[in-house]
Every structure is written in structure tokens, then in C-alpha cells.
C-alpha positions, 0 to 999 in steps of 0.5 A: 165784108162789112163797112161802117161809118161813125162819127165822134167828137175828139176828146182833147184834139191835137196833132199828137192825138191824131198822129197816135190814132193814125199810127195805131190804125196803120200798124194794126189794120193790115194785120186785121184786113181792115182799110178805111179813112178818117176825116178829122177836124177839131170838132169831129172825127168821121170815119169809114172802116171796112173789112171782115165783119168780126174784125170790124165789130171788134174794132168798133167796140174798141173805138167805143171804149177809146178815151180819145173819142166822145159822143160816138154815133154809128151812122151806117153799117152795111155789107159791101162787095168791094172796098172803097179804100183798098189801097189804104190801111187808114187814109186821113183827111183834115176836112177839106172834103167834108161837106158839112160846116161845124154849125151843121154838124152841131145841128145834127146834119150827119145824123140826118144824112142819107147813106148815099151822102155819107158815102159820097164824102168818102168817095170824093176823098178816095178819088182825090187821094187816087188823083194825088197818088197818080200825079206824084208817080 
């Protein structure tokens, strides 16, 4: 199984655009055995997607052509043994879990971040989402 993390800048970010991205992902990802999470804010999309290598490669290729994203940079691409977001076709988070400020992102902090730091943000997001799900049930 393959896991990638990429960053991009939203092109014309608004709630409707974000909702469209999430609806598309939640509709298509189960069909393609893809799971993941999207951290979003006005200046940044940071996304982790995981699944079979051919489908992840095809999805990333579609993302690079998607006009809702600008300045796309692949930050991490790895083979993994287990999914981090097995319960979610696409979990979303509007940046409370993100460790980097807008200024740090602008100065290249994401590009310089270690794989452990990048994964750590998503691990915290997954743990928080699981805690919320447990508390509400």
C-alpha cells in the first residue's frame, strides 16, 4: 500500500470549493480503496492519501491537473503496512491540528519538515477524530 502527503495552495478558496473537494473524495475514494485526510485553511491544503499504489498514483495525477489546487508539491511518498485513516474515506480538518503558522509555511517549513513531523500532524488528527467519535457514541 502507498501513502503520500502533498501540499498545495487553494485557488480561490471558499467553503463551497472545500465542500466540493470533500464530496468528490467521499464519493470516489471508497470505490478506489483510498482513505485519507485533508487539512485545509485559506492558504493551504495539506493532504495524506493512502491505498493501492496504482490508484494513489492515478489520484495524485488527477490532483495535479485540478484547477482548485495551485503550487502542488509532493512532500512524502512511501510504502506502508497499515492505513492511518482506515475509518475515513476523507477526514477533514480546518487546521486546528496543523503545527505550522502561515508565515512558517510561506518560509518553506513544510518542504523542510521530516517525514516523522509530517506524519505526526496526521497521527494527531486521526487520534483526535477517533476520540471525538468515541465520545459521541
